[in-house]
C-alpha positions as CSV (number, residue, x, y, z in Angstrom):
1,X,12.2,-10.7,-3.6
2,X,11.2,-7.2,-2.5
3,X,8.5,-6.9,0.2
4,X,5.9,-4.1,0.0
5,X,4.0,-2.6,2.9
6,X,1.2,-0.2,2.4
7,X,-0.9,1.4,5.2
8,X,-3.3,4.4,5.1
9,X,-5.5,6.2,7.7
10,X,-7.4,9.4,8.3
11,X,-6.2,11.8,10.9
12,X,-8.7,14.1,12.5
13,X,-6.7,17.2,12.0
14,X,-6.0,19.7,9.2
15,X,-3.4,18.7,6.6
16,X,-1.2,21.7,7.5
17,X,-1.0,20.6,11.1
18,X,-0.1,17.0,10.3
19,X,2.4,18.0,7.6
20,X,4.1,20.4,10.0
21,X,5.1,17.4,12.1
22,X,5.9,14.9,9.4
23,X,8.0,17.2,7.2
24,X,10.4,17.6,10.2
25,X,12.7,14.6,9.5
26,X,13.9,14.6,13.1
27,X,10.6,14.9,14.9
28,X,9.7,11.2,15.3
29,X,11.3,10.9,18.7
30,X,8.8,13.4,19.9
31,X,5.7,11.5,18.8
32,X,6.5,7.9,17.8
33,X,6.6,5.7,20.9
34,X,9.1,3.2,19.4
35,X,11.8,5.8,18.9
36,X,14.2,6.6,21.8
37,X,16.6,9.3,20.7
38,X,17.3,11.0,17.3
39,X,19.7,13.5,15.9
40,X,20.6,15.0,12.5
41,X,24.1,14.2,11.3
42,X,26.3,16.0,8.8
43,X,26.6,19.7,9.6
44,X,24.5,19.7,12.7
45,X,27.1,22.0,14.3
46,X,26.5,24.4,11.5
47,X,22.8,24.3,11.9
48,X,21.7,21.7,9.3
49,X,18.0,21.7,9.0
50,X,15.9,18.5,9.5
51,X,13.8,19.4,6.4
52,X,16.9,19.6,4.2
53,X,17.0,17.0,1.4
54,X,20.0,14.8,1.9
55,X,20.2,15.1,5.7
56,X,20.7,11.9,7.7
57,X,18.9,11.1,10.9
58,X,20.7,8.8,13.3
59,X,18.3,7.3,15.9
60,X,17.8,4.4,18.3
61,X,14.7,2.5,19.0
62,X,13.4,1.6,22.5
63,X,14.4,-2.0,21.9
64,X,18.0,-1.0,21.3
65,X,18.0,-1.1,17.5
66,X,20.1,1.5,15.7
67,X,19.1,3.0,12.3
68,X,20.4,5.8,10.0
69,X,18.0,7.1,7.4
70,X,18.4,9.7,4.7
71,X,15.8,12.2,3.4
72,X,15.7,11.8,-0.4
73,X,12.8,14.1,-1.4
74,X,10.5,16.6,0.3
75,X,7.6,18.2,-1.6
76,X,5.6,20.8,0.4
77,X,3.0,21.3,-2.4
78,X,2.2,17.6,-2.7
79,X,2.8,17.0,1.0
80,X,5.1,14.1,0.3
81,X,8.5,12.9,1.6
82,X,10.7,10.0,0.6
83,X,13.5,8.5,2.6
84,X,15.7,5.4,2.8
85,X,17.7,3.4,5.3
86,X,21.4,3.9,5.0
87,X,22.5,1.6,7.8
88,X,20.6,-0.4,10.4
89,X,21.0,-3.2,12.9
90,X,17.5,-4.4,11.7
91,X,18.0,-6.4,8.5
92,X,15.8,-4.3,6.3
93,X,17.7,-4.2,3.0
94,X,17.2,-1.6,0.3
95,X,14.4,0.0,2.4
96,X,12.7,3.0,0.7
97,X,9.6,4.6,2.1
98,X,7.2,7.4,1.1
99,X,4.8,9.4,3.2
100,X,2.0,11.2,1.3
101,X,-0.8,13.4,2.8
102,X,-4.1,14.4,1.1
103,X,-6.9,16.7,2.4
104,X,-10.1,14.8,3.1
105,X,-12.9,16.5,1.1
106,X,-15.8,15.9,3.6
107,X,-14.1,17.7,6.5
108,X,-10.9,19.3,7.8
109,X,-9.1,16.0,8.1
110,X,-6.1,14.4,6.5
111,X,-5.6,11.2,4.6
112,X,-2.1,9.7,5.4
113,X,-0.6,7.1,3.0
114,X,2.6,5.4,4.1
115,X,4.3,2.8,2.0
116,X,7.7,1.1,1.6
117,X,9.6,-1.6,-0.3
118,X,12.5,-3.6,1.1
119,X,14.3,-6.9,1.0
120,X,14.8,-9.3,3.9
121,X,17.0,-12.3,4.7
122,X,15.3,-15.6,3.7
123,X,12.8,-16.8,6.3
124,X,12.3,-13.4,7.9
125,X,9.9,-12.0,5.3
126,X,6.7,-12.2,7.4
127,X,8.4,-11.2,10.7
128,X,9.9,-8.0,9.3
129,X,6.9,-7.2,7.1
130,X,4.6,-7.3,10.2
131,X,7.2,-5.3,12.3
132,X,7.1,-2.5,9.7
133,X,3.3,-2.6,9.1
134,X,2.2,-2.8,12.8
135,X,5.1,-1.7,14.9
136,X,6.0,1.3,12.8
137,X,3.1,2.3,10.6
138,X,0.0,1.4,12.5
139,X,1.6,2.4,15.8
140,X,2.8,5.6,14.2
141,X,-0.8,6.5,13.2
142,X,-2.0,6.1,16.7
143,X,1.0,7.9,18.2
144,X,0.6,10.9,16.0
145,X,-3.1,11.1,16.8
146,X,-2.3,11.2,20.5
147,X,0.5,13.8,19.9
148,X,-1.9,16.1,18.1
149,X,-4.7,15.5,20.6
150,X,-2.4,16.5,23.4
151,X,-1.0,19.5,21.5
152,X,2.5,18.2,21.2
153,X,2.8,19.8,17.7
154,X,2.0,23.2,19.2
155,X,5.1,23.3,21.3
156,X,7.9,25.4,19.8
157,X,11.3,23.7,19.6
158,X,13.6,24.9,22.4
159,X,10.8,26.8,24.2
160,X,7.9,25.9,26.4
161,X,4.3,26.6,25.3
162,X,4.0,29.0,28.2
163,X,7.0,31.1,27.1
164,X,5.7,31.1,23.6
165,X,2.4,32.4,24.8
166,X,4.1,35.0,27.0
167,X,5.8,36.4,23.9
168,X,2.5,36.8,22.1
169,X,0.4,39.9,22.4
170,X,-1.7,39.8,25.5
171,X,-5.3,38.6,24.8
172,X,-7.9,41.3,25.2
173,X,-11.6,41.2,26.1
174,X,-13.9,40.3,23.2
175,X,-17.3,41.9,22.6
176,X,-20.1,39.5,23.3
177,X,-23.8,39.3,24.2
178,X,-25.4,37.0,26.7
179,X,-28.8,36.1,28.2
180,X,-29.3,36.9,31.9
181,X,-32.1,36.0,34.3
182,X,-33.2,39.4,35.8
183,X,-35.2,37.7,38.5
184,X,-36.2,34.1,39.2
185,X,-39.5,33.4,37.5
186,X,-41.0,32.8,34.0
187,X,-39.4,32.9,30.6
188,X,-40.0,36.6,30.3
189,X,-37.1,37.0,32.9
190,X,-34.6,36.0,30.2
191,X,-33.1,39.2,28.8
192,X,-30.4,39.7,26.2
193,X,-27.6,42.2,27.1
194,X,-24.2,43.3,25.9
195,X,-21.2,41.9,28.0
196,X,-17.6,41.6,27.1
197,X,-15.9,38.2,27.4
198,X,-12.6,38.7,29.3
199,X,-9.3,37.2,28.2
200,X,-9.0,33.5,29.1
201,X,-7.3,32.8,32.4
202,X,-4.9,30.0,33.1
203,X,-6.3,26.6,32.0
204,X,-9.2,28.3,30.0
205,X,-10.2,28.2,26.4
206,X,-12.1,31.1,24.9
207,X,-14.8,29.9,22.4
208,X,-16.8,31.7,19.8
209,X,-20.1,29.8,20.2
210,X,-22.3,29.0,17.2
211,X,-24.9,26.7,18.8
212,X,-26.0,26.4,22.5
213,X,-27.9,23.5,23.9
214,X,-31.1,24.1,25.9
215,X,-32.0,21.6,28.6
216,X,-34.7,21.3,31.3
217,X,-32.0,22.0,33.9
218,X,-31.8,25.6,32.4
219,X,-35.5,26.0,33.4
220,X,-34.8,24.9,37.0
221,X,-32.1,27.5,37.1
222,X,-34.3,30.2,35.7
223,X,-37.1,29.4,38.2
224,X,-34.6,29.6,41.1
225,X,-34.9,26.0,42.1
226,X,-31.1,25.7,42.5
227,X,-29.8,29.1,43.9
228,X,-26.3,27.8,44.8
229,X,-25.8,26.9,41.1
230,X,-27.0,30.2,39.6
231,X,-28.0,33.4,41.4
232,X,-30.3,36.0,40.0
233,X,-28.6,38.0,37.3
234,X,-26.7,34.8,36.1
235,X,-26.6,33.3,32.7
236,X,-28.1,29.8,32.2
237,X,-26.8,27.0,29.9
238,X,-24.4,24.1,30.4
239,X,-23.2,23.3,26.9
240,X,-22.4,24.8,23.5
241,X,-20.3,24.2,20.3
242,X,-18.2,26.6,18.3
243,X,-14.6,27.5,17.5
244,X,-11.5,28.2,19.6
245,X,-10.5,31.8,19.6
246,X,-7.5,31.6,22.0
247,X,-6.5,30.2,25.4
248,X,-4.8,30.9,28.6
249,X,-1.5,29.7,30.1
250,X,-1.1,25.9,30.6
251,X,-3.5,24.9,27.8
252,X,-2.3,22.5,25.1
253,X,-4.0,20.7,22.3
254,X,-5.9,23.5,20.5
255,X,-5.4,25.8,17.6
256,X,-7.4,28.9,16.7
257,X,-10.4,27.8,14.6
258,X,-10.5,24.3,16.0
259,X,-14.2,23.1,16.2
260,X,-15.1,22.1,19.8
261,X,-17.9,21.5,22.1
262,X,-18.1,21.5,25.9
263,X,-20.1,20.4,28.9
264,X,-19.5,22.3,32.2
265,X,-21.2,22.3,35.6
266,X,-21.1,26.1,35.9
267,X,-23.9,27.7,34.0
268,X,-23.2,30.5,31.4
269,X,-23.4,29.0,27.9
270,X,-26.3,31.3,26.7
271,X,-23.7,33.7,25.1
272,X,-21.9,34.5,21.9
273,X,-18.4,34.1,23.4
274,X,-17.4,32.3,26.6
275,X,-14.3,31.1,28.5
276,X,-14.5,27.5,29.8
277,X,-11.9,25.2,31.4
278,X,-9.9,23.2,28.8
279,X,-10.8,20.0,30.7
280,X,-14.4,20.5,29.8
281,X,-13.8,20.9,26.1
282,X,-13.7,18.2,23.4
283,X,-12.7,18.5,19.8
284,X,-15.4,17.7,17.3
285,X,-15.1,15.1,14.5
286,X,-15.7,16.7,11.1
287,X,-18.8,14.7,10.6
288,X,-20.5,16.2,13.7
289,X,-22.1,19.6,13.0
290,X,-22.1,22.4,15.6
291,X,-25.9,22.3,16.1
292,X,-25.7,18.5,16.4
293,X,-23.0,18.7,19.1
294,X,-24.9,21.4,21.0
295,X,-28.1,19.4,20.8
296,X,-26.5,16.1,21.8
297,X,-23.5,16.5,24.1
298,X,-25.3,16.7,27.5
299,X,-28.2,14.6,26.4
300,X,-26.1,12.0,24.7
301,X,-23.6,11.6,27.6
302,X,-26.7,11.3,29.9
303,X,-28.1,8.6,27.7
304,X,-24.6,6.9,27.7
305,X,-24.4,6.6,31.5
306,X,-28.1,5.6,31.7
307,X,-27.8,2.6,29.4
308,X,-24.2,1.6,30.1
309,X,-23.7,2.4,33.8
310,X,-26.9,2.8,35.9
311,X,-29.1,0.7,33.6
312,X,-26.3,-1.7,32.9
313,X,-28.2,-2.9,29.8
314,X,-25.1,-4.7,28.3
315,X,-24.8,-6.7,31.5
316,X,-28.5,-7.4,32.0
317,X,-28.9,-9.0,28.6
318,X,-31.7,-9.0,25.9
319,X,-35.3,-8.5,27.0
320,X,-34.7,-6.1,29.8
321,X,-37.8,-3.9,30.1
322,X,-36.9,-0.2,30.1
323,X,-39.5,2.4,30.8
324,X,-38.6,5.9,29.5
325,X,-40.7,8.9,30.4
326,X,-40.9,11.8,27.9
327,X,-39.7,9.2,25.3
328,X,-40.0,11.8,22.5
329,X,-37.7,14.3,24.3
330,X,-34.0,14.9,23.6
331,X,-32.8,12.3,26.2
332,X,-35.7,10.0,25.7
333,X,-35.2,9.5,21.9
334,X,-31.5,8.7,22.5
335,X,-32.2,6.3,25.3
336,X,-34.9,4.5,23.3
337,X,-32.5,4.0,20.3
338,X,-29.5,3.0,22.4
339,X,-31.5,0.6,24.6
340,X,-33.2,-1.0,21.6
341,X,-29.8,-1.5,20.0
342,X,-28.6,-3.3,23.2
343,X,-31.6,-5.7,23.0
344,X,-33.9,-4.1,25.6
345,X,-37.7,-4.0,25.4
346,X,-38.4,-0.3,25.3
347,X,-41.6,1.2,26.8
348,X,-42.2,4.9,26.6
349,X,-44.7,7.5,27.8
350,X,-45.5,10.6,25.7
351,X,-48.2,13.3,25.8
352,X,-49.6,13.1,22.2
353,X,-50.0,10.8,19.3
354,X,-47.6,12.8,17.2
355,X,-44.9,12.2,19.9
356,X,-45.8,8.5,20.0
357,X,-45.1,8.2,16.3
358,X,-41.7,9.9,16.8
359,X,-40.8,7.6,19.7
360,X,-41.6,4.5,17.7
361,X,-39.4,5.8,14.9
362,X,-36.5,5.9,17.4
363,X,-37.0,2.4,18.7
364,X,-39.7,2.6,21.4
365,X,-41.7,-0.6,20.9
366,X,-44.6,0.1,23.4
367,X,-45.8,3.7,23.6
368,X,-48.3,4.8,26.2
369,X,-50.0,8.1,25.4
370,X,-51.0,9.9,28.6
371,X,-51.3,13.5,29.9
372,X,-52.5,12.4,33.3
373,X,-49.4,10.4,34.4
374,X,-51.3,7.2,34.5
375,X,-49.2,4.4,33.0
376,X,-48.5,1.7,35.7
377,X,-51.3,-0.7,34.6
378,X,-50.1,-0.7,31.0
379,X,-46.5,-1.3,32.1
380,X,-47.4,-4.1,34.4
381,X,-49.3,-5.9,31.6
382,X,-45.9,-6.0,29.8
383,X,-44.2,-7.5,32.9
384,X,-43.2,-4.3,34.8
385,X,-40.2,-2.1,34.3
386,X,-36.7,-3.5,35.2
387,X,-35.2,0.0,34.6
388,X,-37.3,3.2,34.9
389,X,-35.9,6.5,33.6
390,X,-37.9,9.3,35.2
391,X,-37.7,12.9,34.2
392,X,-41.3,13.7,35.5
393,X,-40.8,14.0,39.2
394,X,-43.4,14.2,41.9
395,X,-46.6,13.8,39.8
396,X,-45.5,10.4,38.7
397,X,-44.2,9.1,42.1
398,X,-47.0,6.6,42.9
399,X,-47.3,5.4,39.3
400,X,-43.5,4.8,39.1
401,X,-43.6,2.6,42.2
402,X,-46.5,0.6,40.8
403,X,-44.9,0.3,37.4
404,X,-41.6,-1.1,38.6
405,X,-40.9,-4.9,38.5
406,X,-39.4,-6.7,41.5
407,X,-35.8,-5.7,41.8
408,X,-36.4,-2.9,39.4
409,X,-34.2,0.2,39.4
410,X,-35.7,3.7,39.5
411,X,-33.5,6.4,38.0
412,X,-34.8,9.9,38.9
413,X,-33.4,12.2,36.3
414,X,-35.5,15.3,36.5
415,X,-38.5,17.2,38.0
416,X,-40.6,18.4,35.1
417,X,-43.8,18.2,37.2
418,X,-42.2,19.4,40.5
419,X,-39.4,18.4,42.8
420,X,-39.6,14.8,43.9
421,X,-40.2,14.6,47.7
422,X,-38.0,12.3,49.8
423,X,-38.6,8.7,48.7
424,X,-39.9,6.4,51.4
425,X,-37.4,3.5,51.7
426,X,-40.3,1.3,53.0
427,X,-42.0,1.8,49.6
428,X,-38.8,0.6,47.9
429,X,-38.5,-2.4,50.2
430,X,-41.9,-3.7,49.1
431,X,-40.4,-4.9,45.8
432,X,-36.6,-4.7,46.5
433,X,-36.5,-1.6,44.3
434,X,-33.3,0.4,44.1
435,X,-33.2,4.2,43.5
436,X,-30.7,6.5,41.9
437,X,-30.5,10.3,41.6
438,X,-27.6,10.9,39.2
439,X,-26.0,14.1,37.9
440,X,-24.3,14.0,34.5
441,X,-21.3,16.0,35.7
442,X,-20.2,13.2,38.1
443,X,-20.0,10.9,35.1
444,X,-17.6,13.2,33.2
445,X,-15.6,14.4,36.2
446,X,-12.3,14.0,34.4
447,X,-11.1,14.9,31.0
448,X,-10.4,11.3,30.2
449,X,-13.9,10.2,31.1
450,X,-15.4,13.1,29.1
451,X,-13.4,12.2,26.0
452,X,-14.2,8.4,26.4
453,X,-17.9,9.0,26.7
454,X,-18.0,11.6,23.9
455,X,-16.1,9.2,21.6
456,X,-18.7,6.5,22.3
457,X,-21.4,9.0,21.5
458,X,-19.9,10.1,18.2
459,X,-19.2,6.4,17.3
460,X,-22.9,5.6,18.0
461,X,-23.9,8.4,15.6
462,X,-21.4,7.2,13.0
463,X,-22.5,3.6,13.0
464,X,-26.2,4.3,13.0
465,X,-27.0,3.2,16.6
466,X,-28.2,6.7,17.2
467,X,-29.9,9.2,15.0
468,X,-29.8,12.9,15.5
469,X,-33.2,13.8,17.0
470,X,-35.3,16.6,15.5
471,X,-33.7,19.9,16.4
472,X,-35.8,23.0,17.1
473,X,-33.8,26.2,16.5
474,X,-34.1,29.6,18.1
475,X,-31.9,32.7,18.1
476,X,-30.1,33.6,21.3
477,X,-32.5,36.5,21.6
478,X,-35.3,34.0,21.4
479,X,-34.3,32.1,24.5
480,X,-37.5,33.0,26.3
481,X,-39.7,31.5,23.5
482,X,-37.5,28.3,23.6
483,X,-38.1,28.0,27.4
484,X,-41.8,28.6,27.0
485,X,-42.2,25.9,24.4
486,X,-40.2,23.4,26.4
487,X,-42.3,24.1,29.5
488,X,-45.5,23.6,27.5
489,X,-44.2,20.2,26.3
490,X,-44.6,21.7,22.8
491,X,-41.2,20.5,21.6
492,X,-39.9,17.1,20.4
493,X,-36.3,16.1,20.3
494,X,-33.7,18.8,21.1
495,X,-33.8,22.6,21.3
496,X,-30.8,24.8,20.5
497,X,-30.0,28.5,20.4
498,X,-28.1,29.7,17.3
499,X,-25.6,32.2,18.6
């Protein structure tokens, strides 16, 4: 009796990119982890191609198995190939398989369908069916994803990526515009000027930006509160989303036109075109729009480490009382939603009834409306805050101490009302309070950690744990107005500049 194995998946890459790998009948030793070595038989000395119908690939698996397979059909228009086993030490009899790709209509992704029929010796049906389904097909899906993510498909056979790049025309500067801070001070110091973006250097990706995230950190930079981070004449901004233009030597994993976003500790994102290190860049899922990515990357990754790391809400268990200041802001709304999903009791402070309604929509159960930074009594009536997320700074210092429960954890995230003076450890000792002053960039210090946290953020959006907060849009030339509104506490949710 013939066995039939069918598996399908969606690959987050354009169909042309996936097909370029799969149509090469001898490429699987480059991307499939179970394959050891592979070569094309018959006429290899005469230059037989691995996309030639009738060619035979002779390969070994990592477990020592030996297989010869023949390419029976190859259709570039339908993105389909069919092959069969000619000889194998694995007892897969009359094995015929077909790979078919289709473009996904809701994004630049690829649907991959892989199926086969074969016979087996009696008693080995389940063992061999599982081996094909899981060890070959399911593993192959994941292996190819990794291969594409790392840019393995972009390497030219017989040459390194660097030598290929060297043979290309040298990248030239690209005309751009950027915002600069003429002098430290108010929003009026933000001025738009022309400035070419140079060719990307080694390890850099040049990005045509379409949406730029605006954060309160940008205001600190404009005011001159962190001179070592940005001098006068510098360009603020830590994140943006757009498309890859080109890249420098040593960069793999990107194609021109790939949609990406980045988060980097060096300011400069208020621009049309920018070079950033490849390690700060993540590819965007097709379901995440540019403006969404620019609005959420820094704020979403901040919310991620607040609830999962410093707040440790999964470990604390249901009922943990979390106090979130500026609960209707970009970070606040995300923390409210994520903390509520994890079973926390969410308390928030806001400055207006309109913001209170928005905070409730995003999961804040107890909203305190105050414009005088008085909230401690109301919080203590609820039992006190086990975790306090504070972006207010100095004006809320005493109230924060009063609002915290015993063994509470105070996370100082920002200084909207002024820089927080040194915290008296004796004041913390009174209730065994712990204190943190985190910086998001230390939580995405490696490419692996950035990708892990970004993947968790996109997954939380996809499964409904998080909703995209309201997004207020300004042009790049309107950066001053965006800053002014943010400082007046006139905004809710996120602010982006459309570049």
